[in-house]
C-alpha positions, 0 to 999 in steps of 0.5 A: 750651377752650369748655365745651359744655352738658350733652347731657342738658340739651338734651333737656329737653321734647324727644325725642332725635333720632338719638342715640348709644348709651350705651356709645358715649358712655361709650367717648368720655368714657373716651378724653377723660379718659385724654387730658386726664390724659396732657396734665396729667402732662406725659408724652409720647404718640405722635403717632398717639394724640394725633391720635386723641384730638383727632379724638375731641374734635372729633367729640364737640363737633360731635355736641353742637352738632348736637344743640343745633341739632336741639333749637332747630329742634324748638322753632321747628317746634313753634311753627309747627305750632301757628300752622298747626294742627300740619300739616307736610309734612316740610320745614316747616309748611303753609300752610292755607286754609278755605272757608265757605259754602253748598255750597262743593264744588259748583263755583262756587268752583272758581277760589278753590280753584285759586288757594290750591292754586297758592300752596301752601296746603292745605285744612282744615276751616272749623269748628275755627279751625286755618287761615291764611286763611278765604275765606267766601262768606257773611258769617261773623261770626255762624255763626263768631263764637266762632273769629273772636274768637280769631284769631291775628295771622297769620290772614286772613279775607276780610271786614270786620265791619260790611261790610254797611254798604256791601254791603247794597243798601238801606243804600247806595242810601238813603246820600244820597251823591254818584254813588248815584242818589236813593233812598227807604226804603219806607214811612218815606220815602214823603212825601220820595219823593212831594215828589221826584217832584212836583218831578221830573216827568221821573224814572222809578223802580224798586222794589227790594229786598235780593234784587235780584229783580223789578226793573222800571220803573213809573209811581209810582202803580203802585208799592207804597209800603207794602211793607216792606224795599224802596226806591224808586230813580231810574232813570238814563234816559239810559244810554250804549249800545254797539251799542244795548245798556245795560251795567254795569261791575263793578269789583273793589274791595279793602279792606286796612285801615280804620284807617287806610283803604287801598283798591285796585281791580283793573286789569281789570273786568267788562263785562256787557251786556243782552240786548235793545237799549235802543231802542225802549224798552219798560219792559215788556221788562226785558231792555233795561235789566236785566242778567240772569244770561244777559247778553250778553258783551263779546266778542259786542258788535260794536264791542268784540269787534275789540278784545277778540278780535282785538287781545287787549285786556282788557275795560277797555282794549276799552272805553277804545279804543272810547270814545276812538274816540268822541272822549270821555275814558276817563280821566274815567270811571275817575277818577269810579269811583275817586272814587265808591269813595273817597266810599262808603268814607270815609262808612262808615269809622266804622261799620266801625271800630266794628264790628271793635272787638269782634274782638281785637285790634280793629284790623281787621289780620286781615281784608281784603275784595274786593267788586265795585262795579257802575256805569252810565254815562250818555250824558253821561259821568257814573258812577253806583254801582248796588250793591256785591256782597259776594261776587261770582260767581267762576265761569266755568262759564256764560261760559268766556272770563271764567276768565282774568279771575276767575283774575287778580283772585284772584292779585293780590288775594291777592298784595296782602293778602299771602297769595298772592305774597309768601308764595310769595316766602318772606315771612310773611303778617304779617312787617313785619320784612322792611321796613327803616326806610329803606323808609319814610323820608320828607322827608329835608330836613325831617327833618334840620332843627333844628326836626324834631329837637325838634318831633314834632307838626307835619307832616311832622316827625310822619313822621320816624324819631325821631318814629315810634311802634311802632304807626305804624311798623307802619302805614307798613311795612304800606303799603309791603309793599302797594305792593310786592305790588300787581301789577295793583292800583291805589291808590284811597285814599289817592288817586293822581295818575293823573288829575291832568290830569282833576282840574285841567281837568274840572268832573266830580265828582272835582275836586282828588281827587289825592295832591297836591291832596286835602283832608285837613282832614276825615280822621282823624288816622291818615289824615291822617298816611298821605296825608302819608307817600304824598306824602313817598314820592311825592316820593322815588319817582314809582311812589308817586304 
């Protein structure tokens, strides 16, 4: 007979839950002892007593095993409660979120609160570190530095250390990168500015600072070339107009990993129009060329409102329909947008990685970031980055129709990074164990060859199962989970093949930037490996392309 562990040993360090009385246990032990003595002596006993004895044996063994199970559950629950700050709703640990920033309860983050609550999260204080997700409107790595250097593997923060290399307006404008209008830091680059202006007499300029206020087109001689903390940037003087209005496009961009690099954009975008028509142009009327807080919304622009209001299209689809009706290619616009975002992040990749090293475990797995890149298009269809907003406006208080866009942006982004839909579906935030090895396997023909059985250095053998180490396996599983949970988000890096026909036939600035043709020679080794893996998955499943 199987011997069950002494029931007293099951409760070491754990409270008894629903235990029987000492008298009851003594009685059962006495009956069991008499039953065993009878069986050993060989004496006959009537059937009713025998059945009663067996019933008591079964009951006692069931009791002990249930007790043991309760003890195990107690230990597991205790561990989970520790991970979530000790909160429980009676059915298990409660997922928690914290909000950090100025006046966070004043209403401008209402949609953020609603998104977390819909996903079953409970709000907790942001100062003690006992949360699963921190959503910070401000850059959190100074005020909350102590707790952010002690993050548990399951905790997530909505900013990356070093994100200012991208969202700082001066850093971005003076980066001398493609898609960014030429800019000069003042007063350091005064001489360079004067030479550039002399060589480009037709160019106009604006002076900006990091607070992005007080922008106005001025002649160069009227600009303050000694004002610290400012930069002077070339003005795009031939903007694309719709119904005579200049506009910008806000593209919600999600950074999910920096080493390797993975970037996504949300499918729909934000269009904002200047309230005054551009022509006749007057630089003294800034409302003609600067999008203000009280901008003209898309649904009030005559050529677009019929698509948006009457057909129920989103902002991007409304623009695409209008642009195509003019005989132009909307795909060329979005291909440039994605190319521009790739260019920016790849140029700042090393700074992001270095900034993250001081936050254990140093690989950035605790962080994700959503920014809004603002673009303008000129009348030749060329795209330019104006700025990247670290914490873009997500309040629809001023423009209620924007509510749906903001809600969908939050829903899809939280799902993509694993704190939204995949938790709601019963998956833990960081549980890559749910991904089977077959789901990350690639290049079956090559991996079955004799070469790959003995060679793990060359591609694609380095992606075969027998060559994958634990770290690479986790990277690929994370990439697979993002693919599963991408919702209305499109992958920007590694690039996709969405605009392959544009890259193959156009002379615009995205030539050959597709998954099939992307030049990986200048990428880090881990980025090279990741691009190769997506190519392998693309060969097996076109959805990965």
